[in-house]
ZAMARGU-4260 file (C-alpha; in steps of 0.2 Angstrom, whole numbers, plus 5000, padded with zeros to 4 digits):
<rodrens>
0) 5000/5000/5000 | 5005/5018/4997 | 5001/5035/5004 | 5009/5052/5004 | 5014/5062/5019
5) 5009/5080/5023 | 5026/5086/5016 | 5018/5083/4999 | 5033/5076/4991 | 5027/5076/4972
10) 5034/5059/4968 | 5025/5051/4983 | 5009/5060/4979 | 5009/5055/4961 | 5013/5037/4966
15) 4999/5037/4978 | 4986/5043/4965 | 4992/5031/4952 | 4988/5017/4964 | 4970/5024/4968
20) 4966/5028/4950 | 4957/5011/4946 | 4943/5014/4959 | 4945/5033/4962 | 4928/5039/4955
25) 4918/5025/4963 | 4927/5028/4980 | 4924/5046/4980 | 4905/5044/4976 | 4903/5032/4990
30) 4913/5042/5004 | 4904/5058/4999 | 4887/5049/4998 | 4885/5055/4981 | 4888/5074/4985
35) 4903/5074/4973 | 4891/5075/4958 | 4883/5090/4966 | 4900/5098/4969 | 4905/5096/4951
40) 4889/5104/4945 | 4891/5119/4956 | 4909/5121/4950 | 4903/5122/4932 | 4889/5134/4936
45) 4901/5146/4946 | 4915/5145/4933 | 4902/5148/4919 | 4911/5142/4904 | 4904/5146/4887
50) 4905/5138/4870 | 4921/5144/4861 | 4930/5147/4877 | 4946/5138/4882 | 4946/5130/4900
55) 4960/5122/4910 | 4955/5109/4923 | 4971/5106/4934 | 4972/5090/4945 | 4958/5083/4934
60) 4962/5065/4939 | 4952/5054/4928 | 4943/5068/4919 | 4926/5067/4928 | 4927/5085/4933
65) 4933/5090/4915 | 4918/5081/4907 | 4906/5090/4918 | 4914/5107/4912 | 4914/5101/4894
70) 4895/5100/4895 | 4895/5119/4893 | 4902/5117/4875 | 4919/5125/4880 | 4935/5117/4874
75) 4941/5109/4891 | 4958/5102/4894 | 4961/5089/4908 | 4979/5091/4916 | 4986/5080/4930
80) 5003/5074/4935 | 4997/5056/4939 | 4999/5046/4923 | 4989/5032/4932 | 4974/5044/4933
85) 4975/5050/4915 | 4975/5032/4909 | 4961/5028/4920 | 4951/5041/4912 | 4956/5037/4894
90) 4938/5031/4890 | 4932/5050/4891 | 4936/5058/4875 | 4944/5074/4882 | 4961/5083/4878
95) 4972/5076/4892 | 4989/5083/4897 | 5002/5076/4909 | 5007/5092/4919 | 5013/5098/4935
100) 5003/5112/4943 | 5019/5122/4947 | 5025/5122/4929 | 5010/5121/4918 | 5016/5118/4899
105) 5005/5132/4892 | 5010/5150/4886 | 5004/5165/4896 | 4986/5170/4895 | 4981/5153/4886
110) 4964/5151/4894 | 4948/5160/4897 | 4945/5151/4914 | 4954/5139/4925 | 4949/5127/4939
115) 4956/5115/4951 | 4945/5103/4961 | 4952/5094/4977 | 4970/5096/4970 | 4977/5112/4977
120) 4978/5104/4994 | 4990/5091/4987 | 5002/5103/4979 | 5019/5105/4988 | 5017/5124/4985
125) 4999/5130/4984 | 5004/5148/4982 | 5015/5145/4968 | 5002/5135/4960 | 4989/5149/4961
130) 5002/5161/4953 | 5005/5148/4939 | 4986/5147/4936 | 4985/5166/4935 | 5000/5166/4922
135) 4990/5155/4910 | 4974/5164/4912 | 4970/5179/4901 | 4966/5196/4909 | 4948/5196/4914
140) 4948/5177/4915 | 4940/5167/4929 | 4947/5155/4943 | 4937/5142/4953 | 4945/5132/4967
145) 4934/5118/4973 | 4942/5111/4989 | 4938/5104/5006 | 4935/5117/5019 | 4929/5119/5037
150) 4911/5116/5042 | 4903/5133/5048 | 4892/5125/5062 | 4904/5120/5076 | 4894/5104/5082
155) 4894/5098/5064 | 4913/5102/5063 | 4916/5090/5077 | 4906/5076/5070 | 4914/5079/5053
160) 4932/5078/5060 | 4927/5061/5068 | 4921/5055/5052 | 4937/5060/5043 | 4948/5052/5055
165) 4938/5036/5059 | 4924/5032/5047 | 4932/5038/5030 | 4947/5026/5031 | 4936/5012/5036
170) 4925/5015/5021 | 4940/5017/5010 | 4947/5000/5016 | 4931/4991/5009 | 4931/5000/4992
175) 4947/5008/4987 | 4962/5000/4978 | 4973/5009/4990 | 4965/5012/5007 | 4981/5020/5015
180) 4979/5035/5003 | 4963/5040/5012 | 4972/5041/5029 | 4982/5055/5020 | 4966/5062/5013
185) 4959/5064/5030 | 4975/5072/5037 | 4977/5084/5023 | 4959/5090/5025 | 4961/5094/5043
190) 4978/5103/5040 | 4971/5114/5026 | 4967/5132/5029 | 4949/5138/5032 | 4939/5148/5019
195) 4944/5165/5024 | 4963/5161/5025 | 4962/5152/5008 | 4954/5168/5000 | 4968/5179/5007
200) 4981/5167/4999 | 4972/5167/4982 | 4972/5186/4983 | 4990/5187/4987 | 4994/5176/4972
205) 4988/5190/4961 | 4969/5186/4959 | 4956/5199/4961 | 4938/5200/4967 | 4940/5184/4978
210) 4924/5177/4985 | 4919/5160/4991 | 4903/5150/4993 | 4901/5135/5005 | 4893/5119/5000
215) 4886/5105/5011 | 4888/5115/5027 | 4905/5120/5023 | 4913/5103/5020 | 4917/5110/5003
220) 4920/5128/4998 | 4921/5136/4980 | 4932/5150/4979 | 4930/5162/4964 | 4942/5175/4957
225) 4946/5186/4942 | 4963/5188/4934 | 4966/5207/4934
</rodrens>
């Protein structure tokens, strides 16, 4: 079994995701009780891609999030640094690129909109990744970060943390191809900054008009910003 540590060594993270790729989508749907579909739809709605636009989906995994974005008619590119994930999503007819979020292989201002779902937390340097996303986005373009967050109601937050550290690994042990990876997942969520802190970091990375919207009681938050 393989898991990454919170030091986010890129090779360890990539190996871990390679080994969960086969059952990644199924596992995520089970452990989120089907909420992952709602989160993808909400991301597409907030990003508001339009036909004729170019959209980059970073940390796209198997491309399930990219396929949701492509329903808009925009030209959507799935980028991920896990070759195992990209191969697992080969059945989806989408442009796929092996890419590191810290060194995206695209020219400046290449995209009208960019998004990263549940991936910023796994990057060794999230602030640099946010700057790199800004670099490849045209002025006036949009960013949406979909990421786990902190539940806003304190009693629910306590229950949620217990689920993350106890129940989530137990469920993953039954359905995932690499259950140890979901222990890392739980730990990385609890170590991640809360919504207001992430908004400040997005602004510091060069984005403007940063706002956020909580989903599912704050389990997930969507951060939206504009490239100045």
